[in-house]
C-alpha positions in Angstrom: 82.3 316.2 100.4 85.6 317.9 100.9 86.9 315.9 103.9 86.2 312.6 102.2 88.4 312.7 99.1 92.0 311.8 98.4 93.9 311.2 95.2 93.2 307.5 94.4 91.2 307.5 91.3 89.4 304.1 91.5 88.3 304.2 95.2 87.6 308.0 95.1 85.5 307.8 92.0 83.5 304.8 93.3 82.9 306.7 96.6 81.8 309.8 94.8 79.4 307.7 92.7 77.9 306.3 95.9 79.2 302.8 95.1 80.4 302.4 98.6 80.9 298.6 98.8 82.9 298.6 95.6 84.9 301.6 96.9 85.9 299.6 100.0 87.2 296.8 97.9 89.2 299.1 95.7 90.6 301.1 98.6 91.6 298.0 100.5 93.5 296.8 97.5 95.1 300.2 97.0 96.5 300.4 100.6 97.8 296.8 100.3 99.6 297.8 97.1 101.0 301.1 98.3 101.7 301.6 102.1 101.8 305.3 101.6 98.0 305.2 100.9 97.2 303.4 104.2 95.9 306.4 106.2 94.0 308.2 103.4 92.6 305.0 102.0 91.5 303.8 105.5 89.8 307.1 106.2 87.7 306.7 103.0 87.1 303.0 103.8 85.6 304.0 107.2 83.4 306.6 105.6 82.2 304.1 103.0 81.5 301.4 105.7 79.5 303.9 107.7 77.4 304.7 104.6 76.5 301.0 104.1 75.9 300.4 107.8 78.8 298.2 108.5 79.5 299.9 111.8 81.5 297.3 113.6 84.0 297.0 110.7 84.1 300.8 110.4 84.9 301.1 114.1 87.7 298.6 113.8 89.2 300.4 110.8 88.9 303.8 112.5 90.5 302.5 115.6 93.6 301.7 113.6 93.8 305.4 112.5 93.8 306.7 116.0 96.7 304.5 117.0 98.6 305.4 113.9 98.0 309.2 113.9 96.4 311.6 116.2 94.6 314.5 114.5 91.1 316.0 114.4 90.1 314.1 111.3 91.0 310.6 112.7 89.6 311.4 116.1 86.3 312.6 114.6 86.1 309.6 112.2 86.7 307.2 115.1 84.1 309.1 117.1 81.6 308.7 114.3 82.1 304.9 114.4 81.8 304.8 118.2 78.5 306.8 117.9 77.2 304.4 115.3 77.9 301.4 117.5 76.3 302.9 120.6 79.4 303.9 122.5 78.1 307.5 123.1 80.4 308.5 126.0 83.5 307.3 124.1 82.3 309.2 121.0 81.8 312.3 123.1 85.4 312.0 124.4 86.8 311.6 120.8 84.8 314.5 119.4 85.9 316.7 122.4 89.6 315.7 121.8 89.2 316.5 118.1 87.7 319.9 118.9 90.6 320.6 121.3 93.0 320.1 118.4 90.8 322.1 115.9 87.8 323.9 117.4 86.3 324.5 113.9 86.6 321.0 112.5 83.2 320.4 110.8 82.8 316.7 111.3 83.6 317.1 115.0 81.1 320.0 115.3 78.5 317.9 113.6 79.1 315.0 116.0 78.9 317.3 119.0 75.6 318.7 117.6 74.1 315.2 117.8 75.6 314.6 121.2 74.2 317.9 122.6 70.7 317.0 121.1 70.8 313.6 122.7 71.5 315.3 126.1 68.5 317.6 125.7 70.5 320.6 124.5 68.9 320.8 121.1 69.4 324.6 120.7 73.2 324.2 121.5 73.3 321.4 119.0 71.8 323.6 116.4 74.6 326.2 117.0 77.2 323.5 116.6 75.8 322.1 113.4 75.4 325.6 112.0 79.1 326.2 112.7 79.9 323.0 110.8 77.8 324.2 107.8 79.6 327.5 107.8 82.9 325.7 107.3 81.7 323.0 104.9 78.4 323.8 103.2 78.3 320.8 100.8 78.0 318.0 103.3 74.5 316.6 103.1 74.5 315.0 106.5 75.1 318.4 108.2 71.9 319.8 106.5 69.9 316.8 107.5 71.0 317.2 111.1 70.2 320.9 111.0 66.7 320.1 109.6 66.1 317.5 112.3 67.1 319.9 115.1 65.0 322.7 113.6 62.0 320.4 113.5 62.6 319.4 117.2 62.7 323.1 118.1 59.3 323.7 116.3 60.7 325.6 113.3 58.9 323.5 110.7 59.1 325.8 107.7 62.8 326.4 108.1 63.3 322.7 108.6 61.5 322.0 105.4 63.8 324.4 103.5 66.8 322.8 105.1 65.7 319.4 103.9 65.6 320.8 100.4 69.3 321.8 100.8 70.0 318.3 102.1 68.5 316.8 99.0 70.6 319.0 96.7 73.8 317.7 98.3 73.0 314.0 98.0 75.0 312.1 95.4 73.3 312.0 92.0 74.8 308.7 91.0 74.5 305.3 92.6 70.8 305.4 93.5 
């Protein structure tokens, strides 16, 4: 997952091995030890917390990023946590702001795909997630969302093929 890595060996390796709870602990220690790691470590902490379903803590961590920096990555990450905690309109606003800064940012496109589907615009959502996949083909979640949208549109065979791609991009370790 290209947008989820940074150069801290312990936390990054644990994250890549799908040991998300252990990664959070290592990353929190790393940012306490080295203030220069605060933003990249917090980004990865948020992604790990989302993976284990700790949405409230993830939203709190992501909120600190938005006040510290304003970029497409941090806005999209905060939007993901808002979506996960049921704050759909706020998530939409963050994804929109992220896409204003970078119209091709894959996580924001993926988030907008889910928002469009939730608003009954499944075909438009499919276009958005396909744009995300064009820019970052190795993110499993994008393929899962594409398969879901294809199924909703009645394209069952294509959806089944897409689920196979999704499975190929899941972490091999940690399960």
